[in-house]
TORKOL-4160 file (C-alpha; in steps of 0.2 Angstrom, whole numbers, padded with zeros to 4 digits, m for minus):
346
<pt num="1" X="0217" Y="0989" Z="0983"/>
<pt num="2" X="0219" Y="0973" Z="0995"/>
<pt num="3" X="0204" Y="0963" Z="0994"/>
<pt num="4" X="0201" Y="0948" Z="1008"/>
<pt num="5" X="0189" Y="0938" Z="1003"/>
<pt num="6" X="0181" Y="0923" Z="1015"/>
<pt num="7" X="0199" Y="0918" Z="1022"/>
<pt num="8" X="0198" Y="0902" Z="1033"/>
<pt num="9" X="0210" Y="0892" Z="1040"/>
<pt num="10" X="0211" Y="0881" Z="1055"/>
<pt num="11" X="0228" Y="0879" Z="1065"/>
<pt num="12" X="0227" Y="0863" Z="1080"/>
<pt num="13" X="0213" Y="0872" Z="1091"/>
<pt num="14" X="0214" Y="0889" Z="1083"/>
<pt num="15" X="0200" Y="0894" Z="1069"/>
<pt num="16" X="0201" Y="0910" Z="1059"/>
<pt num="17" X="0182" Y="0911" Z="1050"/>
<pt num="18" X="0178" Y="0919" Z="1031"/>
<pt num="19" X="0187" Y="0936" Z="1034"/>
<pt num="20" X="0182" Y="0948" Z="1021"/>
<pt num="21" X="0188" Y="0966" Z="1021"/>
<pt num="22" X="0197" Y="0977" Z="1010"/>
<pt num="23" X="0212" Y="0988" Z="1012"/>
<pt num="24" X="0212" Y="1005" Z="1002"/>
<pt num="25" X="0227" Y="1013" Z="0993"/>
<pt num="26" X="0237" Y="1024" Z="1007"/>
<pt num="27" X="0225" Y="1018" Z="1021"/>
<pt num="28" X="0232" Y="1017" Z="1038"/>
<pt num="29" X="0223" Y="0998" Z="1042"/>
<pt num="30" X="0224" Y="0993" Z="1059"/>
<pt num="31" X="0217" Y="0977" Z="1066"/>
<pt num="32" X="0212" Y="0977" Z="1083"/>
<pt num="33" X="0210" Y="0963" Z="1093"/>
<pt num="34" X="0215" Y="0952" Z="1108"/>
<pt num="35" X="0230" Y="0942" Z="1112"/>
<pt num="36" X="0226" Y="0926" Z="1104"/>
<pt num="37" X="0210" Y="0934" Z="1094"/>
<pt num="38" X="0219" Y="0929" Z="1076"/>
<pt num="39" X="0229" Y="0944" Z="1071"/>
<pt num="40" X="0245" Y="0939" Z="1068"/>
<pt num="41" X="0238" Y="0924" Z="1057"/>
<pt num="42" X="0229" Y="0937" Z="1046"/>
<pt num="43" X="0245" Y="0946" Z="1042"/>
<pt num="44" X="0254" Y="0928" Z="1039"/>
<pt num="45" X="0239" Y="0922" Z="1029"/>
<pt num="46" X="0242" Y="0938" Z="1017"/>
<pt num="47" X="0259" Y="0937" Z="1017"/>
<pt num="48" X="0258" Y="0918" Z="1012"/>
<pt num="49" X="0270" Y="0911" Z="1027"/>
<pt num="50" X="0252" Y="0900" Z="1031"/>
<pt num="51" X="0241" Y="0894" Z="1016"/>
<pt num="52" X="0223" Y="0896" Z="1020"/>
<pt num="53" X="0208" Y="0883" Z="1020"/>
<pt num="54" X="0198" Y="0894" Z="1007"/>
<pt num="55" X="0198" Y="0912" Z="1002"/>
<pt num="56" X="0206" Y="0923" Z="0992"/>
<pt num="57" X="0218" Y="0937" Z="0993"/>
<pt num="58" X="0220" Y="0952" Z="0978"/>
<pt num="59" X="0232" Y="0965" Z="0978"/>
<pt num="60" X="0226" Y="0977" Z="0963"/>
<pt num="61" X="0212" Y="0963" Z="0957"/>
<pt num="62" X="0228" Y="0950" Z="0956"/>
<pt num="63" X="0226" Y="0934" Z="0966"/>
<pt num="64" X="0240" Y="0928" Z="0975"/>
<pt num="65" X="0234" Y="0912" Z="0979"/>
<pt num="66" X="0249" Y="0904" Z="0969"/>
<pt num="67" X="0261" Y="0919" Z="0972"/>
<pt num="68" X="0277" Y="0914" Z="0982"/>
<pt num="69" X="0282" Y="0924" Z="0997"/>
<pt num="70" X="0296" Y="0933" Z="0990"/>
<pt num="71" X="0285" Y="0939" Z="0974"/>
<pt num="72" X="0269" Y="0947" Z="0983"/>
<pt num="73" X="0275" Y="0963" Z="0986"/>
<pt num="74" X="0272" Y="0964" Z="1006"/>
<pt num="75" X="0281" Y="0967" Z="1017"/>
<pt num="76" X="0280" Y="0961" Z="1035"/>
<pt num="77" X="0289" Y="0969" Z="1051"/>
<pt num="78" X="0287" Y="0958" Z="1068"/>
<pt num="79" X="0288" Y="0963" Z="1086"/>
<pt num="80" X="0301" Y="0954" Z="1088"/>
<pt num="81" X="0312" Y="0965" Z="1075"/>
<pt num="82" X="0321" Y="0950" Z="1068"/>
<pt num="83" X="0337" Y="0957" Z="1062"/>
<pt num="84" X="0351" Y="0951" Z="1058"/>
<pt num="85" X="0364" Y="0948" Z="1072"/>
<pt num="86" X="0379" Y="0946" Z="1062"/>
<pt num="87" X="0378" Y="0962" Z="1051"/>
<pt num="88" X="0379" Y="0978" Z="1054"/>
<pt num="89" X="0364" Y="0990" Z="1053"/>
<pt num="90" X="0371" Y="0996" Z="1035"/>
<pt num="91" X="0369" Y="0978" Z="1030"/>
<pt num="92" X="0353" Y="0976" Z="1038"/>
<pt num="93" X="0346" Y="0989" Z="1028"/>
<pt num="94" X="0354" Y="0983" Z="1012"/>
<pt num="95" X="0350" Y="0965" Z="1013"/>
<pt num="96" X="0339" Y="0965" Z="1000"/>
<pt num="97" X="0346" Y="0978" Z="0990"/>
<pt num="98" X="0355" Y="0975" Z="0972"/>
<pt num="99" X="0376" Y="0982" Z="0975"/>
<pt num="100" X="0369" Y="0995" Z="0964"/>
<pt num="101" X="0356" Y="1000" Z="0974"/>
<pt num="102" X="0367" Y="1001" Z="0991"/>
<pt num="103" X="0368" Y="1018" Z="0989"/>
<pt num="104" X="0351" Y="1021" Z="0994"/>
<pt num="105" X="0356" Y="1013" Z="1011"/>
<pt num="106" X="0359" Y="1031" Z="1017"/>
<pt num="107" X="0343" Y="1036" Z="1010"/>
<pt num="108" X="0332" Y="1024" Z="1019"/>
<pt num="109" X="0341" Y="1027" Z="1035"/>
<pt num="110" X="0337" Y="1045" Z="1034"/>
<pt num="111" X="0320" Y="1042" Z="1031"/>
<pt num="112" X="0317" Y="1033" Z="1049"/>
<pt num="113" X="0329" Y="1043" Z="1058"/>
<pt num="114" X="0341" Y="1029" Z="1059"/>
<pt num="115" X="0357" Y="1036" Z="1049"/>
<pt num="116" X="0367" Y="1038" Z="1065"/>
<pt num="117" X="0364" Y="1019" Z="1069"/>
<pt num="118" X="0372" Y="1012" Z="1052"/>
<pt num="119" X="0391" Y="1005" Z="1059"/>
<pt num="120" X="0382" Y="1000" Z="1074"/>
<pt num="121" X="0377" Y="0979" Z="1078"/>
<pt num="122" X="0360" Y="0973" Z="1082"/>
<pt num="123" X="0365" Y="0969" Z="1100"/>
<pt num="124" X="0370" Y="0985" Z="1105"/>
<pt num="125" X="0352" Y="0994" Z="1098"/>
<pt num="126" X="0339" Y="0998" Z="1110"/>
<pt num="127" X="0319" Y="0992" Z="1104"/>
<pt num="128" X="0315" Y="1009" Z="1098"/>
<pt num="129" X="0332" Y="1007" Z="1087"/>
<pt num="130" X="0329" Y="0991" Z="1081"/>
<pt num="131" X="0313" Y="0997" Z="1076"/>
<pt num="132" X="0318" Y="1012" Z="1067"/>
<pt num="133" X="0331" Y="0999" Z="1059"/>
<pt num="134" X="0318" Y="0984" Z="1055"/>
<pt num="135" X="0307" Y="0997" Z="1046"/>
<pt num="136" X="0322" Y="1004" Z="1037"/>
<pt num="137" X="0326" Y="0986" Z="1029"/>
<pt num="138" X="0308" Y="0981" Z="1025"/>
<pt num="139" X="0304" Y="0997" Z="1016"/>
<pt num="140" X="0317" Y="0995" Z="1006"/>
<pt num="141" X="0308" Y="0982" Z="0997"/>
<pt num="142" X="0296" Y="0996" Z="0992"/>
<pt num="143" X="0283" Y="0986" Z="0997"/>
<pt num="144" X="0266" Y="0989" Z="0991"/>
<pt num="145" X="0259" Y="0987" Z="1008"/>
<pt num="146" X="0269" Y="0986" Z="1025"/>
<pt num="147" X="0262" Y="0974" Z="1038"/>
<pt num="148" X="0266" Y="0979" Z="1057"/>
<pt num="149" X="0265" Y="0965" Z="1069"/>
<pt num="150" X="0263" Y="0975" Z="1086"/>
<pt num="151" X="0277" Y="0987" Z="1081"/>
<pt num="152" X="0273" Y="0996" Z="1098"/>
<pt num="153" X="0272" Y="0984" Z="1110"/>
<pt num="154" X="0290" Y="0981" Z="1117"/>
<pt num="155" X="0292" Y="1001" Z="1117"/>
<pt num="156" X="0294" Y="1012" Z="1133"/>
<pt num="157" X="0283" Y="1028" Z="1132"/>
<pt num="158" X="0294" Y="1041" Z="1125"/>
<pt num="159" X="0301" Y="1029" Z="1110"/>
<pt num="160" X="0283" Y="1024" Z="1106"/>
<pt num="161" X="0279" Y="1042" Z="1103"/>
<pt num="162" X="0295" Y="1042" Z="1091"/>
<pt num="163" X="0291" Y="1028" Z="1082"/>
<pt num="164" X="0272" Y="1033" Z="1081"/>
<pt num="165" X="0277" Y="1051" Z="1073"/>
<pt num="166" X="0288" Y="1039" Z="1060"/>
<pt num="167" X="0273" Y="1028" Z="1056"/>
<pt num="168" X="0261" Y="1043" Z="1052"/>
<pt num="169" X="0275" Y="1051" Z="1041"/>
<pt num="170" X="0277" Y="1035" Z="1032"/>
<pt num="171" X="0259" Y="1033" Z="1028"/>
<pt num="172" X="0256" Y="1051" Z="1025"/>
<pt num="173" X="0269" Y="1049" Z="1009"/>
<pt num="174" X="0257" Y="1037" Z="1004"/>
<pt num="175" X="0263" Y="1019" Z="1012"/>
<pt num="176" X="0247" Y="1008" Z="1014"/>
<pt num="177" X="0250" Y="1001" Z="1032"/>
<pt num="178" X="0242" Y="0986" Z="1039"/>
<pt num="179" X="0246" Y="0986" Z="1059"/>
<pt num="180" X="0241" Y="0974" Z="1071"/>
<pt num="181" X="0238" Y="0978" Z="1091"/>
<pt num="182" X="0228" Y="0974" Z="1106"/>
<pt num="183" X="0230" Y="0994" Z="1110"/>
<pt num="184" X="0214" Y="1005" Z="1108"/>
<pt num="185" X="0224" Y="1021" Z="1109"/>
<pt num="186" X="0236" Y="1016" Z="1095"/>
<pt num="187" X="0220" Y="1015" Z="1084"/>
<pt num="188" X="0213" Y="1031" Z="1087"/>
<pt num="189" X="0231" Y="1039" Z="1085"/>
<pt num="190" X="0234" Y="1030" Z="1068"/>
<pt num="191" X="0221" Y="1023" Z="1060"/>
<pt num="192" X="0209" Y="1029" Z="1046"/>
<pt num="193" X="0203" Y="1012" Z="1045"/>
<pt num="194" X="0198" Y="1000" Z="1059"/>
<pt num="195" X="0196" Y="0980" Z="1060"/>
<pt num="196" X="0189" Y="0972" Z="1077"/>
<pt num="197" X="0195" Y="0953" Z="1076"/>
<pt num="198" X="0187" Y="0943" Z="1090"/>
<pt num="199" X="0192" Y="0922" Z="1092"/>
<pt num="200" X="0197" Y="0922" Z="1074"/>
<pt num="201" X="0179" Y="0933" Z="1068"/>
<pt num="202" X="0182" Y="0949" Z="1060"/>
<pt num="203" X="0167" Y="0958" Z="1069"/>
<pt num="204" X="0166" Y="0976" Z="1064"/>
<pt num="205" X="0175" Y="0986" Z="1050"/>
<pt num="206" X="0177" Y="1004" Z="1048"/>
<pt num="207" X="0183" Y="1021" Z="1052"/>
<pt num="208" X="0189" Y="1025" Z="1070"/>
<pt num="209" X="0172" Y="1035" Z="1073"/>
<pt num="210" X="0161" Y="1022" Z="1067"/>
<pt num="211" X="0169" Y="1008" Z="1079"/>
<pt num="212" X="0171" Y="1017" Z="1092"/>
<pt num="213" X="0156" Y="1027" Z="1093"/>
<pt num="214" X="0144" Y="1015" Z="1086"/>
<pt num="215" X="0150" Y="0996" Z="1089"/>
<pt num="216" X="0139" Y="0984" Z="1083"/>
<pt num="217" X="0144" Y="0970" Z="1094"/>
<pt num="218" X="0145" Y="0969" Z="1113"/>
<pt num="219" X="0162" Y="0963" Z="1113"/>
<pt num="220" X="0169" Y="0977" Z="1102"/>
<pt num="221" X="0158" Y="0990" Z="1116"/>
<pt num="222" X="0165" Y="0980" Z="1131"/>
<pt num="223" X="0186" Y="0977" Z="1119"/>
<pt num="224" X="0185" Y="0997" Z="1116"/>
<pt num="225" X="0177" Y="1004" Z="1131"/>
<pt num="226" X="0178" Y="1022" Z="1129"/>
<pt num="227" X="0165" Y="1029" Z="1117"/>
<pt num="228" X="0168" Y="1047" Z="1119"/>
<pt num="229" X="0183" Y="1049" Z="1108"/>
<pt num="230" X="0184" Y="1064" Z="1095"/>
<pt num="231" X="0196" Y="1071" Z="1083"/>
<pt num="232" X="0203" Y="1089" Z="1083"/>
<pt num="233" X="0217" Y="1100" Z="1088"/>
<pt num="234" X="0220" Y="1108" Z="1106"/>
<pt num="235" X="0224" Y="1129" Z="1107"/>
<pt num="236" X="0227" Y="1140" Z="1121"/>
<pt num="237" X="0216" Y="1152" Z="1123"/>
<pt num="238" X="0222" Y="1166" Z="1138"/>
<pt num="239" X="0229" Y="1154" Z="1152"/>
<pt num="240" X="0220" Y="1139" Z="1146"/>
<pt num="241" X="0218" Y="1124" Z="1134"/>
<pt num="242" X="0204" Y="1119" Z="1122"/>
<pt num="243" X="0201" Y="1105" Z="1109"/>
<pt num="244" X="0191" Y="1109" Z="1097"/>
<pt num="245" X="0181" Y="1094" Z="1088"/>
<pt num="246" X="0169" Y="1100" Z="1076"/>
<pt num="247" X="0154" Y="1110" Z="1084"/>
<pt num="248" X="0160" Y="1107" Z="1101"/>
<pt num="249" X="0174" Y="1115" Z="1111"/>
<pt num="250" X="0180" Y="1107" Z="1128"/>
<pt num="251" X="0190" Y="1114" Z="1140"/>
<pt num="252" X="0206" Y="1101" Z="1145"/>
<pt num="253" X="0222" Y="1099" Z="1157"/>
<pt num="254" X="0237" Y="1108" Z="1150"/>
<pt num="255" X="0243" Y="1098" Z="1134"/>
<pt num="256" X="0251" Y="1097" Z="1116"/>
<pt num="257" X="0248" Y="1110" Z="1105"/>
<pt num="258" X="0242" Y="1103" Z="1090"/>
<pt num="259" X="0232" Y="1089" Z="1083"/>
<pt num="260" X="0227" Y="1076" Z="1089"/>
<pt num="261" X="0212" Y="1065" Z="1099"/>
<pt num="262" X="0202" Y="1066" Z="1114"/>
<pt num="263" X="0195" Y="1052" Z="1123"/>
<pt num="264" X="0186" Y="1051" Z="1142"/>
<pt num="265" X="0177" Y="1040" Z="1149"/>
<pt num="266" X="0156" Y="1040" Z="1151"/>
<pt num="267" X="0156" Y="1036" Z="1169"/>
<pt num="268" X="0165" Y="1054" Z="1170"/>
<pt num="269" X="0151" Y="1062" Z="1163"/>
<pt num="270" X="0135" Y="1066" Z="1174"/>
<pt num="271" X="0120" Y="1073" Z="1169"/>
<pt num="272" X="0107" Y="1086" Z="1178"/>
<pt num="273" X="0090" Y="1095" Z="1174"/>
<pt num="274" X="0097" Y="1112" Z="1177"/>
<pt num="275" X="0114" Y="1120" Z="1173"/>
<pt num="276" X="0127" Y="1114" Z="1188"/>
<pt num="277" X="0138" Y="1127" Z="1199"/>
<pt num="278" X="0151" Y="1113" Z="1203"/>
<pt num="279" X="0169" Y="1114" Z="1196"/>
<pt num="280" X="0167" Y="1104" Z="1180"/>
<pt num="281" X="0175" Y="1116" Z="1168"/>
<pt num="282" X="0166" Y="1106" Z="1153"/>
<pt num="283" X="0146" Y="1109" Z="1157"/>
<pt num="284" X="0134" Y="1109" Z="1138"/>
<pt num="285" X="0116" Y="1109" Z="1136"/>
<pt num="286" X="0109" Y="1097" Z="1127"/>
<pt num="287" X="0095" Y="1084" Z="1121"/>
<pt num="288" X="0094" Y="1066" Z="1124"/>
<pt num="289" X="0096" Y="1056" Z="1110"/>
<pt num="290" X="0098" Y="1038" Z="1114"/>
<pt num="291" X="0096" Y="1028" Z="1129"/>
<pt num="292" X="0103" Y="1009" Z="1133"/>
<pt num="293" X="0103" Y="0998" Z="1148"/>
<pt num="294" X="0118" Y="0993" Z="1152"/>
<pt num="295" X="0122" Y="0981" Z="1167"/>
<pt num="296" X="0127" Y="0993" Z="1177"/>
<pt num="297" X="0112" Y="1006" Z="1174"/>
<pt num="298" X="0110" Y="1015" Z="1158"/>
<pt num="299" X="0120" Y="1024" Z="1144"/>
<pt num="300" X="0113" Y="1039" Z="1137"/>
<pt num="301" X="0119" Y="1049" Z="1122"/>
<pt num="302" X="0117" Y="1067" Z="1121"/>
<pt num="303" X="0118" Y="1079" Z="1105"/>
<pt num="304" X="0127" Y="1095" Z="1113"/>
<pt num="305" X="0133" Y="1099" Z="1096"/>
<pt num="306" X="0142" Y="1082" Z="1096"/>
<pt num="307" X="0136" Y="1067" Z="1102"/>
<pt num="308" X="0144" Y="1062" Z="1121"/>
<pt num="309" X="0139" Y="1046" Z="1132"/>
<pt num="310" X="0135" Y="1046" Z="1151"/>
<pt num="311" X="0135" Y="1030" Z="1159"/>
<pt num="312" X="0123" Y="1034" Z="1174"/>
<pt num="313" X="0115" Y="1023" Z="1189"/>
<pt num="314" X="0097" Y="1017" Z="1186"/>
<pt num="315" X="0092" Y="1028" Z="1203"/>
<pt num="316" X="0099" Y="1043" Z="1194"/>
<pt num="317" X="0089" Y="1039" Z="1178"/>
<pt num="318" X="0072" Y="1036" Z="1187"/>
<pt num="319" X="0074" Y="1053" Z="1196"/>
<pt num="320" X="0078" Y="1065" Z="1181"/>
<pt num="321" X="0064" Y="1056" Z="1172"/>
<pt num="322" X="0076" Y="1053" Z="1156"/>
<pt num="323" X="0069" Y="1051" Z="1140"/>
<pt num="324" X="0073" Y="1054" Z="1121"/>
<pt num="325" X="0070" Y="1073" Z="1118"/>
<pt num="326" X="0073" Y="1079" Z="1134"/>
<pt num="327" X="0083" Y="1092" Z="1139"/>
<pt num="328" X="0097" Y="1090" Z="1151"/>
<pt num="329" X="0114" Y="1096" Z="1155"/>
<pt num="330" X="0131" Y="1086" Z="1153"/>
<pt num="331" X="0144" Y="1090" Z="1165"/>
<pt num="332" X="0164" Y="1082" Z="1164"/>
<pt num="333" X="0180" Y="1090" Z="1171"/>
<pt num="334" X="0196" Y="1093" Z="1161"/>
<pt num="335" X="0204" Y="1082" Z="1171"/>
<pt num="336" X="0193" Y="1066" Z="1165"/>
<pt num="337" X="0200" Y="1072" Z="1148"/>
<pt num="338" X="0216" Y="1063" Z="1140"/>
<pt num="339" X="0222" Y="1071" Z="1123"/>
<pt num="340" X="0231" Y="1059" Z="1113"/>
<pt num="341" X="0242" Y="1069" Z="1100"/>
<pt num="342" X="0245" Y="1064" Z="1083"/>
<pt num="343" X="0260" Y="1057" Z="1079"/>
<pt num="344" X="0270" Y="1074" Z="1071"/>
<pt num="345" X="0265" Y="1081" Z="1089"/>
<pt num="346" X="0270" Y="1066" Z="1100"/>
């Protein structure tokens, strides 16, 4: 649907280098990177606010190079929302609609949960309410691609959960979304495709599982930080909560019941040659699949039906005589697991 082909631009001391990736129809595509990496520059290039030095942008195979901003069928929502302060919420949402379509304002407000705000002024809105109004105003143009610049960055935790849920619903209704963030958890909770950007270079593109489980660059690995990431759902069995992820079932601390993802640090996973007798509720027999030297010791991938990663010291590694194919037990506490619910259950 959207194809970025060799896009490059120099702005002062910053350079975006030959970026290429595709965004499919209906994708929730997240551009993930640190502050200053070039994420917002990428959005502004796609929107037509910045002219590239080289490269092409195609929307449905149509070259956007000479297409004016207002005719690109794209919608961009900035972090600061940029609502018109002299207009009510109703007027803001209906700004781009012809008079004959003003009746759609209430429908759009209902779509984003802002129907009770229509007669309010922007100065009276909370950050979360402002985000809903900004989304409705942009959706009024029916863009083929909705582009979001750090949409959750300024929100408190309850507001983040609500907007995350809203964004998932908008995407589930068929809206293609490109979402810029520096927050790994947002990518885990929302994306079906991720591009990691470092200092103006797109260094890896793929599904969240591809990018987070198998980072191809040291920067990606260090930026993501956590490789134990699984999608699935939580259930209650008796008095306990469990998370089902493919062939593995993990004991978790009490949490929201439903679909989502779990993450836990490699440092939380201990390895032993025999079944441990400690308090860890998660103990699995497995086989060492891969071993990688890292600055603090070794990162060991263990196949327990799914792959989990353990970070162990050089001393422990040598004491256990670890090698590929060796049978071990991998253990970690339920409290080490963080559950990130899907938007619908946040």
